[in-house]
C-alpha positions as CSV (number, residue, x, y, z in Angstrom):
1,M,-60.4,25.3,-2.5
2,Q,-58.2,27.6,-4.6
3,Q,-55.4,27.2,-2.2
4,F,-55.7,23.4,-2.3
5,L,-55.5,23.5,-6.1
6,I,-52.4,25.7,-6.0
7,I,-50.7,23.4,-3.5
8,A,-51.7,20.2,-5.3
9,L,-50.4,21.6,-8.6
10,A,-47.1,22.7,-7.1
11,H,-46.7,19.3,-5.5
12,F,-47.4,17.4,-8.6
13,L,-45.0,19.5,-10.7
14,A,-42.3,18.8,-8.2
15,L,-42.9,15.0,-8.6
16,L,-42.4,15.3,-12.4
17,S,-38.7,16.2,-12.0
18,P,-36.5,13.1,-11.8
19,G,-34.5,12.7,-8.6
20,P,-33.0,10.0,-6.4
21,D,-36.4,8.5,-5.6
22,F,-37.2,8.2,-9.3
23,F,-34.0,6.5,-10.2
24,L,-34.4,4.1,-7.3
25,V,-38.0,3.1,-8.4
26,A,-36.8,2.8,-12.0
27,R,-33.8,0.6,-11.0
28,S,-36.0,-1.6,-8.8
29,S,-38.6,-2.0,-11.5
30,I,-36.0,-2.9,-14.1
31,N,-34.3,-5.4,-11.8
32,S,-37.2,-7.1,-10.1
33,G,-40.5,-5.9,-11.7
34,W,-43.1,-3.5,-10.5
35,R,-44.5,-5.7,-7.7
36,I,-41.3,-5.8,-5.7
37,A,-40.6,-2.1,-6.7
38,S,-43.9,-1.2,-5.0
39,G,-42.0,-1.7,-1.7
40,A,-39.7,1.1,-2.6
41,C,-42.7,3.2,-3.7
42,L,-44.3,2.8,-0.3
43,G,-41.1,3.6,1.5
44,I,-40.7,6.8,-0.5
45,A,-44.3,7.8,0.3
46,L,-43.8,7.1,4.0
47,A,-40.7,9.3,4.0
48,N,-42.6,12.1,2.3
49,G,-45.3,11.6,4.8
50,A,-42.8,12.0,7.7
51,F,-41.5,15.3,6.1
52,I,-45.0,16.5,5.6
53,V,-45.9,16.0,9.3
54,M,-42.6,17.6,10.4
55,A,-43.2,20.6,8.1
56,F,-46.8,21.1,9.2
57,T,-45.7,20.9,12.9
58,G,-42.8,23.3,12.4
59,L,-39.9,21.1,13.5
60,S,-36.5,22.8,13.2
61,V,-34.9,19.9,11.3
62,L,-36.4,21.4,8.2
63,Q,-34.9,24.8,8.6
64,E,-31.9,25.4,6.3
65,G,-28.7,26.3,8.0
66,T,-29.4,24.4,11.3
67,F,-27.1,21.7,12.5
68,L,-29.7,19.0,12.1
69,F,-30.3,20.0,8.5
70,M,-26.6,20.0,7.7
71,V,-26.4,16.5,9.2
72,L,-29.4,15.5,7.0
73,Q,-27.6,16.9,3.9
74,L,-24.4,15.0,4.7
75,A,-26.2,11.8,5.3
76,G,-28.2,12.4,2.1
77,A,-25.0,13.0,0.0
78,S,-23.5,9.8,1.4
79,Y,-26.5,7.8,0.5
80,L,-26.7,9.3,-3.0
81,L,-23.1,8.3,-3.5
82,Y,-23.7,4.8,-2.2
83,I,-26.7,4.3,-4.5
84,G,-24.9,5.8,-7.5
85,V,-21.9,3.5,-7.0
86,L,-24.2,0.5,-6.6
87,F,-25.9,1.4,-9.9
88,L,-22.6,1.7,-11.7
89,R,-21.2,-1.6,-10.2
90,H,-24.2,-3.6,-11.2
91,A,-25.0,-1.9,-14.5
92,G,-25.8,-4.5,-17.3
93,Q,-26.3,-7.3,-14.8
94,T,-30.1,-7.1,-14.7
95,S,-31.7,-10.5,-15.0
96,M,-35.2,-9.3,-15.6
97,S,-36.5,-12.5,-14.1
98,A,-39.4,-12.3,-11.7
99,A,-38.7,-13.3,-8.1
100,T,-41.1,-15.7,-6.5
101,G,-42.0,-16.8,-2.9
102,K,-39.7,-15.9,-0.1
103,Q,-37.3,-14.1,-2.4
104,A,-40.1,-11.8,-3.6
105,V,-41.1,-11.0,0.0
106,Q,-37.5,-10.3,1.0
107,G,-37.1,-8.1,-2.1
108,W,-40.2,-6.2,-1.3
109,W,-39.1,-5.4,2.3
110,H,-35.6,-4.5,1.1
111,G,-37.1,-2.1,-1.4
112,L,-39.3,-0.6,1.4
113,G,-36.1,0.1,3.4
114,M,-34.3,1.5,0.4
115,G,-37.2,3.7,-0.5
116,L,-37.6,5.0,3.1
117,L,-33.9,5.9,3.3
118,S,-33.9,7.5,-0.1
119,G,-36.9,9.7,0.8
120,L,-35.7,10.6,4.3
121,L,-32.1,11.4,3.2
122,N,-33.2,13.7,0.4
123,P,-32.8,17.3,1.7
124,K,-34.8,18.6,-1.2
125,N,-37.8,16.9,0.2
126,A,-37.3,18.7,3.5
127,L,-37.0,22.1,1.9
128,F,-39.9,21.5,-0.5
129,Y,-42.4,20.6,2.2
130,A,-41.1,23.4,4.4
131,S,-41.9,25.9,1.7
132,L,-45.4,24.3,1.2
133,A,-46.0,24.5,4.9
134,S,-45.5,28.3,4.9
135,M,-48.5,28.4,2.5
136,V,-50.9,26.6,4.9
137,V,-49.7,28.1,8.2
138,S,-53.1,29.7,8.8
139,A,-55.1,26.6,7.6
140,S,-57.2,24.6,10.1
141,A,-56.0,21.2,11.4
142,G,-58.6,19.5,9.2
143,W,-57.3,21.2,6.0
144,K,-53.7,20.4,6.9
145,A,-54.7,16.7,7.4
146,A,-56.4,16.8,4.0
147,Y,-53.3,18.3,2.4
148,A,-51.1,15.7,4.0
149,L,-53.2,12.8,3.0
150,W,-53.5,14.1,-0.6
151,M,-49.7,14.6,-1.0
152,F,-48.9,11.2,0.5
153,S,-51.4,9.5,-1.8
154,I,-50.2,11.3,-4.9
155,V,-46.5,10.4,-4.2
156,L,-47.4,6.8,-3.7
157,L,-49.7,6.7,-6.8
158,W,-47.1,8.5,-9.0
159,D,-44.2,6.2,-8.0
160,L,-46.4,3.1,-8.6
161,L,-47.3,4.4,-12.1
162,V,-43.6,4.9,-12.8
163,A,-42.9,1.3,-11.5
164,L,-45.7,-0.1,-13.6
165,A,-44.5,1.7,-16.8
166,I,-40.8,0.9,-16.4
167,G,-41.3,-2.6,-15.1
168,N,-43.6,-3.7,-17.9
169,P,-42.0,-6.8,-19.4
170,R,-42.7,-5.6,-23.0
171,V,-40.9,-2.3,-22.3
172,L,-38.0,-4.1,-20.7
173,R,-37.6,-6.5,-23.6
174,R,-37.7,-3.6,-26.1
175,F,-35.0,-1.7,-24.4
176,A,-33.0,-4.7,-23.1
177,R,-29.8,-3.7,-25.0
178,S,-29.9,-0.2,-23.6
179,L,-30.6,-1.1,-19.9
180,G,-26.9,-1.2,-19.0
181,W,-26.3,2.2,-20.4
182,L,-29.4,3.6,-18.7
183,E,-28.3,2.2,-15.4
184,R,-24.8,3.7,-15.8
185,A,-26.3,7.1,-16.7
186,S,-28.6,6.9,-13.6
187,G,-25.6,6.0,-11.4
188,L,-23.5,8.8,-12.8
189,M,-26.3,11.3,-12.2
190,L,-26.6,10.2,-8.6
191,V,-22.9,10.5,-8.0
192,L,-22.9,14.0,-9.5
193,L,-25.8,15.0,-7.3
194,A,-23.9,13.7,-4.3
195,A,-20.8,15.6,-5.3
196,A,-22.8,18.8,-5.9
197,L,-24.4,18.5,-2.4
198,L,-21.0,17.9,-0.8
199,F,-19.5,20.9,-2.6
200,H,-22.4,23.0,-1.4
201,L,-21.8,21.9,2.2
202,A,-18.1,22.5,2.0
203,W,-18.1,25.9,0.2
204,G,-21.7,27.0,0.2
């Protein structure tokens, strides 16, 4: 039980630090509301679940310095750059109008795909779960399954709470004048993260 609490706390603290996944959920919530953003939340959680399974089974893609991990980093940097530029291009164009019917369904599935890509192409996720896996290497299969289910659930719940908080219409109306600048700041942050990752790959 003590090991579970340590791992759960480390995992939750890692969730608190804003990263690409956070910015994607925030942007989706601002643009389309929390219901459509829940697709991105599920996609992110599924990506984390995939990394958890890979980490607990010891797949080499999670080992820093391998060819597969370098490919993951390059793809991740490209995706961060794409999302960052997308944020910058569309900053200030948020309609804050709720989608309905077919448009809402399509938006949800689009968010799911974006969330899945964001989570899978984030090399920090791979390294983080690989480090957690080293703590449970001697745990039974049952305990590993419990850890995996807990972490998947917490990622999903946390992102949904972020989407609910940011996508609240009252909150959006209160900060309507600042949304464009917030989107630009988010886009710039993602572009800088991509540049830092590319710099690390080239000269690290």
